[in-house]
PAZASE-490861 format. One line per 8 residues: number of its first residue (from 1); their letters; for each residue x, y, z of N, C-alpha, C, CB. Coordinates in pm, whole numbers, plus 50000, padded with zeros to 5 digits. Glycine has a CB too. Example, Ala and Ser with C-alpha at 12.3 -4.5 7.8 and 13.67 -1.06 7.14 Angstrom:
1> AS> 51319 49431 50780 51230 49550 50780 51320 49670 50780 51131 49553 50905 | 51285 49775 50708 51367 49894 50714 51290 50003 50787 51408 49940 50572 $
END
This chain:
1> MSGNDNKV> 16321 26018 79830 16331 25966 79761 16404 25806 79757 16360 26053 79710 | 16357 25741 79725 16388 25577 79706 16437 25538 79617 16298 25494 79704 | 16515 25439 79630 16636 25385 79499 16548 25325 79352 16752 25217 79574 | 16424 25351 79393 16331 25258 79299 16301 25386 79212 16178 25167 79378 | 16316 25527 79222 16301 25647 79151 16373 25616 78996 16375 25776 79243 | 16282 25704 78945 16290 25697 78796 16289 25841 78787 16169 25613 78709 | 16412 25875 78656 16445 26056 78628 16418 26032 78469 16650 26137 78673 | 16382 26119 78489 16377 26179 78304 16430 26297 78281 16225 26206 78233 $
9> EVYILDER> 16492 26339 78136 16490 26471 78154 16401 26545 78026 16641 26516 78166 | 16349 26648 78153 16252 26728 78003 16294 26883 77998 16040 26731 78028 | 16210 26899 77885 16236 27089 77859 16131 27149 77882 16274 27152 77706 | 16104 27250 77957 15967 27295 77944 16017 27460 77961 15845 27220 78073 | 15947 27551 77806 15993 27619 77861 16169 27712 77757 15996 27523 77994 | 16229 27603 77734 16356 27553 77699 16418 27560 77777 16415 27590 77614 | 16368 27528 77870 16470 27468 77977 16466 27383 77998 16484 27494 78077 | 16623 27263 78047 16659 27116 78097 16556 27172 78235 16869 27060 78127 $
17> YVMKGIES> 16504 27035 78265 16587 26998 78471 16517 26806 78365 16419 27113 78752 | 16518 26780 78573 16572 26664 78549 16440 26637 78649 16745 26627 78578 | 16361 26522 78642 16229 26521 78677 16271 26372 78708 16103 26569 78566 | 16194 26371 78903 16224 26240 78991 16160 26171 78982 16234 26234 79105 | 16093 26089 79048 15975 26007 79144 15948 25869 79048 15800 26116 79169 | 15809 25837 79149 15786 25677 79103 15748 25657 79003 15705 25600 79163 | 15621 25756 78938 15575 25733 78818 15687 25689 78693 15500 25855 78791 | 15597 25611 78614 15699 25542 78495 15787 25714 78396 15550 25411 78344 $
25> PEHMEMLA> 15879 25723 78337 15864 25795 78274 15852 25860 78207 15866 25803 78275 | 15744 25731 78143 15666 25843 77996 15550 25905 78067 15586 25741 77826 | 15502 25823 78178 15355 25929 78264 15461 26080 78316 15259 25809 78478 | 15597 26087 78351 15622 26217 78360 15684 26314 78169 15752 26208 78503 | 15710 26245 78089 15762 26282 77972 15645 26354 77933 15814 26173 77880 | 15464 26332 77987 15374 26330 77941 15330 26442 78017 15317 26218 77933 | 15380 26475 78136 15307 26549 78233 15382 26722 78186 15343 26474 78418 | 15531 26684 78147 15633 26809 78099 15562 26843 77969 15816 26765 78071 $
33> FQLNKRLR> 15509 26762 77880 15488 26772 77752 15338 26862 77793 15489 26611 77658 | 15266 26775 77815 15106 26861 77890 15153 27022 77929 15041 26767 78084 | 15267 27084 78019 15296 27127 78067 15313 27250 77995 15356 27068 78118 | 15379 27194 77897 15498 27299 77824 15389 27331 77730 15667 27230 77745 | 15242 27257 77701 15201 27294 77581 15077 27440 77647 15128 27134 77487 | 15052 27398 77812 14976 27476 77882 15074 27609 77815 14963 27438 78061 | 15173 27613 77853 15277 27759 77879 15308 27812 77727 15457 27716 77970 | 15284 27725 77666 15328 27763 77536 15173 27840 77456 15397 27605 77450 $
41> QAQSVNPR> 15089 27768 77520 14940 27887 77464 14917 27998 77522 14790 27835 77481 | 14974 27972 77624 14973 28122 77752 15041 28234 77717 15050 28097 77903 | 15171 28178 77673 15238 28298 77619 15198 28317 77454 15408 28279 77641 | 15150 28252 77370 15062 28276 77239 15026 28420 77214 14924 28196 77246 | 14895 28397 77370 14825 28458 77404 14832 28640 77459 14797 28371 77470 | 14971 28601 77501 15005 28725 77596 15170 28735 77582 14951 28694 77775 | 15237 28706 77447 15342 28776 77394 15455 28803 77501 15290 28902 77335 | 15438 28912 77538 15503 28976 77600 15530 28917 77817 15423 29115 77550 $
49> LSNLQTVL> 15469 28867 77794 15476 28837 77954 15602 28738 77990 15326 28756 78008 | 15675 28767 78066 15785 28692 78126 15792 28542 78131 15793 28732 78251 | 15839 28462 78127 15870 28355 78148 15799 28308 78246 15982 28346 78160 | 15825 28375 78405 15814 28345 78550 15642 28376 78524 15923 28458 78678 | 15589 28515 78490 15463 28531 78419 15359 28467 78399 15476 28547 78333 | 15404 28380 78262 15355 28294 78255 15318 28165 78268 15360 28309 78227 | 15434 28043 78418 15445 28036 78437 15293 28046 78581 15539 28053 78375 | 15266 28158 78614 15218 28195 78720 15091 28199 78691 15269 28301 78770 $
57> LTAVNLLD> 15042 28243 78545 14894 28307 78470 14861 28111 78445 14922 28456 78261 | 14938 28011 78413 14928 27931 78374 14886 27825 78505 15030 27926 78294 | 14971 27845 78653 14951 27777 78752 14771 27807 78795 15072 27821 78859 | 14784 27912 78841 14667 28001 78838 14562 27934 78748 14704 28148 78785 | 14584 27955 78609 14443 27850 78542 14452 27715 78567 14427 27848 78374 | 14544 27630 78591 14553 27486 78627 14434 27457 78810 14769 27455 78650 | 14467 27578 78833 14434 27556 78986 14252 27582 78964 14533 27696 79114 | 14238 27698 78884 14071 27728 78919 13978 27584 78845 14011 27914 78822 $
65> ELIRLQEE> 14075 27505 78681 13995 27411 78685 13956 27296 78725 13989 27402 78634 | 14124 27285 78833 14091 27190 78959 13998 27232 79062 14209 27162 79034 | 14027 27349 79026 13876 27301 79171 13701 27334 79106 13893 27460 79368 | 13712 27391 78995 13535 27370 78941 13579 27229 78888 13450 27503 78788 | 13651 27171 78922 13637 27026 78883 13593 26945 78963 13740 26971 78849 | 13663 26963 79113 13636 26924 79229 13523 26930 79308 13704 26962 79279 | 13466 27066 79253 13276 27125 79301 13192 27102 79232 13231 27272 79311 | 13293 27025 79062 13091 26944 78992 13115 26804 79057 13050 26906 78741 $
73> NKK> 13219 26717 79145 13209 26580 79169 13183 26601 79263 13296 26489 79153 | 13155 26707 79341 13042 26673 79488 12914 26677 79437 13040 26795 79626 | 12864 26749 79358 12715 26715 79334 12709 26604 79294 12642 26788 79247 $
END
């Protein structure tokens, strides 16, 4: 990382994380917000899942969405 990186503190599933990157702090906060929203949705449907299981399920769902969008854009 360069000296021009931004840093922002976020909470995901009630855990504190420090995100660093070249994107604006607002963009990184939006990413954390959207991720947390998706994780909370998965937890509400599957309340017995551990945080790790919730993260993995959400990752698979997001990857599925990404691949479907990429396939649609190829058409």
